[in-house]
BALOBA-1460 file (C-alpha; in Angstrom, 3 decimals):
// residues 184
<rec num="1" residu="m" x="17.224" y="-26.711" z="-17.256"/>
<rec num="2" residu="i" x="19.645" y="-26.121" z="-14.192"/>
<rec num="3" residu="r" x="19.369" y="-27.199" z="-10.637"/>
<rec num="4" residu="e" x="17.775" y="-23.728" z="-9.398"/>
<rec num="5" residu="e" x="15.259" y="-23.746" z="-12.211"/>
<rec num="6" residu="r" x="13.834" y="-27.573" z="-11.413"/>
<rec num="7" residu="t" x="14.143" y="-26.800" z="-7.633"/>
<rec num="8" residu="s" x="11.587" y="-23.674" z="-8.236"/>
<rec num="9" residu="f" x="9.517" y="-25.617" z="-10.547"/>
<rec num="10" residu="l" x="9.128" y="-28.581" z="-8.198"/>
<rec num="11" residu="a" x="8.067" y="-26.007" z="-5.449"/>
<rec num="12" residu="g" x="5.637" y="-24.401" z="-7.814"/>
<rec num="13" residu="l" x="4.513" y="-27.383" z="-8.987"/>
<rec num="14" residu="t" x="4.158" y="-28.744" z="-5.419"/>
<rec num="15" residu="l" x="1.790" y="-26.110" z="-3.955"/>
<rec num="16" residu="f" x="-0.159" y="-26.089" z="-7.467"/>
<rec num="17" residu="m" x="-0.795" y="-29.983" z="-7.180"/>
<rec num="18" residu="y" x="-2.077" y="-29.249" z="-3.530"/>
<rec num="19" residu="a" x="-4.461" y="-26.915" z="-4.756"/>
<rec num="20" residu="l" x="-5.603" y="-29.075" z="-7.511"/>
<rec num="21" residu="i" x="-6.188" y="-31.776" z="-5.267"/>
<rec num="22" residu="q" x="-8.228" y="-29.349" z="-3.067"/>
<rec num="23" residu="w" x="-10.375" y="-28.362" z="-5.963"/>
<rec num="24" residu="f" x="-11.184" y="-31.975" z="-6.756"/>
<rec num="25" residu="e" x="-11.844" y="-32.891" z="-3.054"/>
<rec num="26" residu="n" x="-13.755" y="-29.532" z="-2.017"/>
<rec num="27" residu="g" x="-14.655" y="-28.062" z="-5.438"/>
<rec num="28" residu="i" x="-12.542" y="-24.971" z="-3.936"/>
<rec num="29" residu="f" x="-9.239" y="-23.907" z="-5.544"/>
<rec num="30" residu="l" x="-7.334" y="-23.472" z="-2.156"/>
<rec num="31" residu="f" x="-4.028" y="-22.398" z="-2.777"/>
<rec num="32" residu="p" x="-1.750" y="-22.714" z="0.365"/>
<rec num="33" residu="f" x="-0.786" y="-18.907" z="0.164"/>
<rec num="34" residu="p" x="0.288" y="-18.667" z="4.033"/>
<rec num="35" residu="l" x="3.315" y="-20.973" z="3.251"/>
<rec num="36" residu="n" x="4.050" y="-18.609" z="0.537"/>
<rec num="37" residu="e" x="7.104" y="-16.881" z="2.134"/>
<rec num="38" residu="l" x="8.455" y="-20.117" z="3.961"/>
<rec num="39" residu="v" x="8.714" y="-21.769" z="0.757"/>
<rec num="40" residu="i" x="10.467" y="-19.119" z="-1.115"/>
<rec num="41" residu="s" x="12.702" y="-18.719" z="1.961"/>
<rec num="42" residu="i" x="13.347" y="-22.320" z="1.912"/>
<rec num="43" residu="v" x="14.493" y="-22.239" z="-2.159"/>
<rec num="44" residu="y" x="16.524" y="-19.087" z="-1.587"/>
<rec num="45" residu="c" x="18.412" y="-20.929" z="1.134"/>
<rec num="46" residu="y" x="18.988" y="-23.783" z="-1.156"/>
<rec num="47" residu="f" x="19.973" y="-21.620" z="-3.942"/>
<rec num="48" residu="l" x="22.477" y="-19.896" z="-1.545"/>
<rec num="49" residu="f" x="23.744" y="-23.424" z="-0.620"/>
<rec num="50" residu="l" x="24.195" y="-24.432" z="-4.404"/>
<rec num="51" residu="n" x="26.077" y="-20.961" z="-5.331"/>
<rec num="52" residu="k" x="27.943" y="-19.986" z="-2.214"/>
<rec num="53" residu="w" x="30.668" y="-19.054" z="-4.064"/>
<rec num="54" residu="k" x="29.042" y="-16.517" z="-6.362"/>
<rec num="55" residu="i" x="27.024" y="-14.261" z="-3.625"/>
<rec num="56" residu="t" x="26.364" y="-11.009" z="-4.841"/>
<rec num="57" residu="r" x="24.800" y="-7.570" z="-3.941"/>
<rec num="58" residu="f" x="21.697" y="-8.537" z="-5.371"/>
<rec num="59" residu="s" x="21.655" y="-11.930" z="-3.976"/>
<rec num="60" residu="l" x="22.044" y="-10.542" z="-0.500"/>
<rec num="61" residu="f" x="19.219" y="-7.682" z="-1.074"/>
<rec num="62" residu="l" x="16.949" y="-10.709" z="-2.418"/>
<rec num="63" residu="g" x="17.582" y="-12.513" z="0.898"/>
<rec num="64" residu="l" x="16.953" y="-9.240" z="2.848"/>
<rec num="65" residu="a" x="13.696" y="-8.816" z="0.834"/>
<rec num="66" residu="i" x="12.719" y="-12.409" z="1.666"/>
<rec num="67" residu="l" x="13.762" y="-12.117" z="5.303"/>
<rec num="68" residu="f" x="11.713" y="-8.718" z="5.832"/>
<rec num="69" residu="k" x="8.664" y="-10.479" z="4.062"/>
<rec num="70" residu="l" x="8.593" y="-13.551" z="6.053"/>
<rec num="71" residu="l" x="9.030" y="-11.398" z="9.220"/>
<rec num="72" residu="s" x="5.918" y="-9.281" z="8.391"/>
<rec num="73" residu="q" x="3.609" y="-12.551" z="8.112"/>
<rec num="74" residu="q" x="1.571" y="-13.051" z="11.104"/>
<rec num="75" residu="l" x="1.831" y="-16.957" z="10.491"/>
<rec num="76" residu="f" x="5.611" y="-16.942" z="11.044"/>
<rec num="77" residu="w" x="5.024" y="-15.003" z="14.502"/>
<rec num="78" residu="s" x="2.580" y="-17.607" z="15.439"/>
<rec num="79" residu="f" x="5.006" y="-20.541" z="15.526"/>
<rec num="80" residu="f" x="6.950" y="-18.497" z="18.259"/>
<rec num="81" residu="l" x="4.712" y="-16.329" z="20.182"/>
<rec num="82" residu="s" x="2.012" y="-16.981" z="22.291"/>
<rec num="83" residu="n" x="-1.748" y="-15.542" z="21.710"/>
<rec num="84" residu="q" x="-1.061" y="-12.348" z="23.912"/>
<rec num="85" residu="s" x="2.513" y="-11.760" z="22.673"/>
<rec num="86" residu="l" x="0.958" y="-11.959" z="19.320"/>
<rec num="87" residu="e" x="-1.941" y="-9.403" z="19.921"/>
<rec num="88" residu="i" x="0.535" y="-6.753" z="21.328"/>
<rec num="89" residu="l" x="2.911" y="-7.700" z="18.138"/>
<rec num="90" residu="y" x="0.188" y="-6.847" z="15.779"/>
<rec num="91" residu="d" x="-0.852" y="-3.778" z="17.717"/>
<rec num="92" residu="g" x="2.460" y="-2.458" z="17.384"/>
<rec num="93" residu="i" x="4.213" y="-1.087" z="14.069"/>
<rec num="94" residu="w" x="6.598" y="-3.972" z="13.951"/>
<rec num="95" residu="t" x="5.010" y="-6.168" z="11.027"/>
<rec num="96" residu="d" x="4.413" y="-2.845" z="9.279"/>
<rec num="97" residu="v" x="8.019" y="-1.853" z="9.568"/>
<rec num="98" residu="s" x="9.169" y="-5.507" z="8.216"/>
<rec num="99" residu="y" x="7.149" y="-4.851" z="5.138"/>
<rec num="100" residu="m" x="8.524" y="-1.393" z="4.556"/>
<rec num="101" residu="l" x="12.002" y="-2.728" z="5.032"/>
<rec num="102" residu="y" x="10.983" y="-5.763" z="2.668"/>
<rec num="103" residu="a" x="10.227" y="-2.922" z="-0.316"/>
<rec num="104" residu="f" x="13.417" y="-1.259" z="0.394"/>
<rec num="105" residu="s" x="15.109" y="-4.420" z="0.161"/>
<rec num="106" residu="w" x="13.166" y="-5.523" z="-3.087"/>
<rec num="107" residu="f" x="13.989" y="-2.081" z="-4.199"/>
<rec num="108" residu="g" x="17.787" y="-2.715" z="-3.936"/>
<rec num="109" residu="f" x="17.490" y="-5.925" z="-5.405"/>
<rec num="110" residu="s" x="15.443" y="-5.050" z="-8.512"/>
<rec num="111" residu="i" x="18.041" y="-2.163" z="-9.416"/>
<rec num="112" residu="f" x="20.892" y="-4.227" z="-8.714"/>
<rec num="113" residu="y" x="19.577" y="-7.445" z="-10.476"/>
<rec num="114" residu="l" x="18.661" y="-5.664" z="-13.841"/>
<rec num="115" residu="r" x="21.783" y="-3.517" z="-13.951"/>
<rec num="116" residu="s" x="23.773" y="-6.924" z="-13.300"/>
<rec num="117" residu="g" x="23.578" y="-7.560" z="-17.339"/>
<rec num="118" residu="e" x="25.923" y="-7.027" z="-20.155"/>
<rec num="119" residu="r" x="23.471" y="-4.319" z="-21.653"/>
<rec num="120" residu="t" x="23.160" y="-1.395" z="-19.414"/>
<rec num="121" residu="n" x="20.322" y="0.566" z="-20.722"/>
<rec num="122" residu="s" x="17.563" y="-1.096" z="-18.734"/>
<rec num="123" residu="y" x="16.496" y="2.066" z="-16.820"/>
<rec num="124" residu="l" x="13.112" y="1.939" z="-18.438"/>
<rec num="125" residu="s" x="12.767" y="-1.564" z="-17.303"/>
<rec num="126" residu="i" x="13.974" y="-0.745" z="-13.549"/>
<rec num="127" residu="l" x="11.521" y="2.255" z="-13.626"/>
<rec num="128" residu="s" x="8.805" y="0.089" z="-15.174"/>
<rec num="129" residu="t" x="9.364" y="-2.465" z="-12.260"/>
<rec num="130" residu="l" x="9.584" y="-0.236" z="-9.289"/>
<rec num="131" residu="l" x="6.343" y="2.384" z="-10.001"/>
<rec num="132" residu="p" x="3.799" y="-0.779" z="-9.628"/>
<rec num="133" residu="f" x="5.909" y="-2.333" z="-7.059"/>
<rec num="134" residu="l" x="5.761" y="1.169" z="-4.991"/>
<rec num="135" residu="v" x="2.369" y="1.711" z="-5.729"/>
<rec num="136" residu="g" x="1.179" y="-1.892" z="-4.841"/>
<rec num="137" residu="v" x="3.071" y="-1.493" z="-1.309"/>
<rec num="138" residu="l" x="1.637" y="1.512" z="-0.347"/>
<rec num="139" residu="m" x="-1.757" y="1.273" z="-1.289"/>
<rec num="140" residu="n" x="-1.851" y="-2.481" z="-0.447"/>
<rec num="141" residu="q" x="-2.454" y="-3.913" z="-3.623"/>
<rec num="142" residu="p" x="-1.364" y="-7.310" z="-4.603"/>
<rec num="143" residu="f" x="-2.283" y="-6.936" z="-8.375"/>
<rec num="144" residu="l" x="-0.023" y="-4.204" z="-8.950"/>
<rec num="145" residu="e" x="3.018" y="-6.061" z="-7.140"/>
<rec num="146" residu="c" x="2.292" y="-9.230" z="-9.218"/>
<rec num="147" residu="i" x="2.747" y="-7.204" z="-12.215"/>
<rec num="148" residu="s" x="6.124" y="-5.421" z="-11.041"/>
<rec num="149" residu="f" x="7.342" y="-9.393" z="-10.779"/>
<rec num="150" residu="l" x="5.997" y="-10.129" z="-14.157"/>
<rec num="151" residu="i" x="8.093" y="-6.826" z="-15.419"/>
<rec num="152" residu="i" x="11.019" y="-7.704" z="-13.825"/>
<rec num="153" residu="f" x="10.744" y="-11.600" z="-14.789"/>
<rec num="154" residu="g" x="10.232" y="-10.428" z="-18.386"/>
<rec num="155" residu="s" x="13.329" y="-8.064" z="-18.132"/>
<rec num="156" residu="s" x="15.317" y="-10.535" z="-16.576"/>
<rec num="157" residu="w" x="14.377" y="-13.138" z="-19.864"/>
<rec num="158" residu="y" x="15.104" y="-10.404" z="-22.304"/>
<rec num="159" residu="f" x="18.279" y="-8.932" z="-20.649"/>
<rec num="160" residu="k" x="19.463" y="-12.844" z="-20.223"/>
<rec num="161" residu="l" x="20.199" y="-12.242" z="-16.734"/>
<rec num="162" residu="d" x="21.000" y="-15.057" z="-14.176"/>
<rec num="163" residu="r" x="18.534" y="-17.424" z="-14.849"/>
<rec num="164" residu="a" x="18.874" y="-18.990" z="-11.291"/>
<rec num="165" residu="y" x="17.319" y="-15.970" z="-9.691"/>
<rec num="166" residu="r" x="15.182" y="-15.398" z="-12.922"/>
<rec num="167" residu="s" x="13.829" y="-19.191" z="-11.655"/>
<rec num="168" residu="l" x="12.950" y="-17.424" z="-7.997"/>
<rec num="169" residu="i" x="11.593" y="-14.578" z="-9.871"/>
<rec num="170" residu="g" x="9.148" y="-16.878" z="-11.553"/>
<rec num="171" residu="l" x="8.296" y="-18.957" z="-8.179"/>
<rec num="172" residu="i" x="7.672" y="-15.482" z="-6.306"/>
<rec num="173" residu="l" x="5.635" y="-14.419" z="-9.267"/>
<rec num="174" residu="f" x="3.764" y="-17.801" z="-9.660"/>
<rec num="175" residu="l" x="2.805" y="-18.037" z="-5.794"/>
<rec num="176" residu="e" x="1.801" y="-14.376" z="-5.719"/>
<rec num="177" residu="l" x="-0.242" y="-15.027" z="-8.468"/>
<rec num="178" residu="g" x="-1.869" y="-18.273" z="-6.559"/>
<rec num="179" residu="k" x="-2.350" y="-15.552" z="-3.604"/>
<rec num="180" residu="l" x="-4.024" y="-13.311" z="-6.035"/>
<rec num="181" residu="v" x="-6.344" y="-16.017" z="-7.152"/>
<rec num="182" residu="m" x="-7.099" y="-16.899" z="-3.632"/>
<rec num="183" residu="l" x="-8.359" y="-13.270" z="-3.161"/>
<rec num="184" residu="l" x="-10.659" y="-12.897" z="-5.656"/>
């Protein structure tokens, strides 16, 4: 297991253990899903620090996707803004614009990441990744986004793409599935 895989695994295990402890104490599986984007951005910054000599297009698109997803979350802005400023921000379109920029950045990441392997016949995997993601973003269906994350994770495993980013995609998938369990 490489360093990046260990880091992703430990981040996911930590949040899972928190949810499991909450289940034993309170009888409810309480996953700390508001912290997902914060955890993912911290792990991504650690990946960049470890691989600063190996920054590629898809790593930059992934960084933009993580940043825009973080900026679209209300919890992030609640650390910096007062209640009145938060109401003004939520009434505006800036969080929605950030979410759409997240979607475009994820598109760029998916395309460049799946095309980075030695096998270049991954158009079907790109299409099958982007279609559920697009529908999930436009219709606000996290289940379809999780399917998209699962497809890109499976495609990266099948095409033997970069293991570090595969582990980060696995962490994103795990955290989004935890969020989905909380919504059900």
